[in-house]
N, C-alpha and C positions, 0 to 999 in steps of 0.2 A: 481372469476368466473364471477361476474357481470362486472368487468372492461374489461375482455377479450371479453365478449359478446358485449359490447359497441364498442370496437375496431373493431370487425368483422362487426357489423352493420354500423359503420362509414365508413369503407373501402368499403363495398358494396354500401352504399348510395353515397359515393364519386365517385365510378366507374359509377354508374347509372347517376349521375349528369354530369360527364365528357362525357358519351355517349350521353346524351341529348344535351349538348352544341355542341358536334361534329356534331350531326344531324342538329341542328339549323343552325350552320355555313354552312353546306353543302347546306341546303335549301336556305339560304340567298345568298350564292355564285351562285347557279343555277339561282335563280330569277334575280340577278344582271347581270348574263351572258345573259339571255334572253332579259332583258331590254336593255342591251348594243347592242345586235344584232339588235334589232328593232330600237332604237334611231339612231344608226350608219347608218343603211340602209336609214332611212328617211333623215338624214342630208346629206347623199351622193346624194340622188335622187332629193331633193328639191332645189329650187333656193338658191343661196349663198348670204350671207350678210344681208338679211332682218331680221326682228324681229323674225319670226318663226325659221329661221336658228339658230339664237343666242340662242333662248329658247331651242330648241331640242338639239342643240350642248352642252349646259350646262347640260342637262339631260344625254346626252351621256358621257360627262366628269365625272360627279359625279357617274354614274352607273359603269363606267370603274374604277374609283378610288376605289370605294367600292369593286368591283370585284377583283382588284389587291391586295388590302389590306387584304381582306378575305382569299386570297390564301396563305398568309403567316402564317395563323393559321392551315393549313392543312398539316399533316405529314404522312398520312395513307400509301402512296405509298412507300416512302423511309425511314420511321421511322426517319425522320430528314430532313435537308435541302437537296433538290435534284434539278435535272435538270429543273423541271417545276417552281421552285422558281426563278431560274436564268431567265427563260423566263418571269416570272411575273415582275422581275426587268427591263428587256428590254422593256416590254409593258408599265410599269409605266414611264420609261424614255421617250418613244416616246409621251405618253399622256401629260406629264408635259412640254416637249419641245414644243408641239403644242399649249398648253395653254399659255406658256410664249411668244411664237412667236406672237400670236394674241393680247396679251396684249400690245406688242410693235408695233402692226399694220404691222407685217411682214407677208404678205399674202402667199408668196411662201413657206417659211418654214412651216407655219401653215398647208397649203395644204398637203405637203409631210408628215409631222409628223402625222397628224390626219388620213390620208389615210393608212399609214403604221401601225398605231395603230389598225385600223379596219381589215387590212389584218392579223395582228397578232392574233386578236380575232377570225377571221375565221379559221386560222390554229389551234388554241387551241380548237375550236369547233370540227373540224375534228378529232383531236386527241381524244377528249372525246367521240365522236360518235363511233369511232372504238374501244375504250376501254370498253365502257359501254353497247352498244346495240348489242345483240347477233347476229342479222342478219349481221351487219357490221363486227363484229369480225369473223364470219364464212366466209365472203367474202375474208378476208386476207388469208385463206387457199387456195382459188382459185387463187387470184391475190396477191401474197406476196408484202408487202410494198405499197399497194394501197393508204393507208393513206398518206404516204410520197410523193408519186407521185402527189396526189391531192394538197398537200401543196406546192410542188415545182411548180406546174402549177400556183397556186395563186401568189406565189412570182415572178415567171417569168412574169405573166400578169402585176403585179405591176411595175416591172422594165421596161417593154415595153410600157405600156399604160400611166403611170403617166406623163412622159414628154410630150407625145403627146396631152394630154387633159389639161395640165396646163393652157394654154392660155384661154381655154373655161371657166375654173373655177376661175382663179385669174387674168385674163387679162395679160397685159404685165408687171405686177408688178415685 
């Protein structure tokens, strides 16, 4: 009887610990997401190439790296590997490609990869807003696929604007 009680308590404690770890991971993921949004916006708005840009750029890189890596520990939506994990891999790819590009002093690829990394972050944020916030979810009943339309506008703006602003940010490189 005592062994059976210990197994039940162990299972309950393990479940509680697992739930606590999941909550902590979700909080970490959310905090890294907000940090990435802020650092990414600052790095996009401020002058390029100076000490401040490099410092905030590193903060963006590491917060995005943590954000992407933490997403691989989340399986609530699909009970396993799902679509958003593939999007995390795509995000991680653009982030790492932008980092490698700047390490080799390739400004144009760095510009494109890092801006696409931020656009991907904004699309993921839109997706989360429409999944988690009741007012936004209710808006989908009025305007079906509004979240998708907003993401397509962001992607379209990126395709249209990035080449036009390239020379302003990276010169003729």
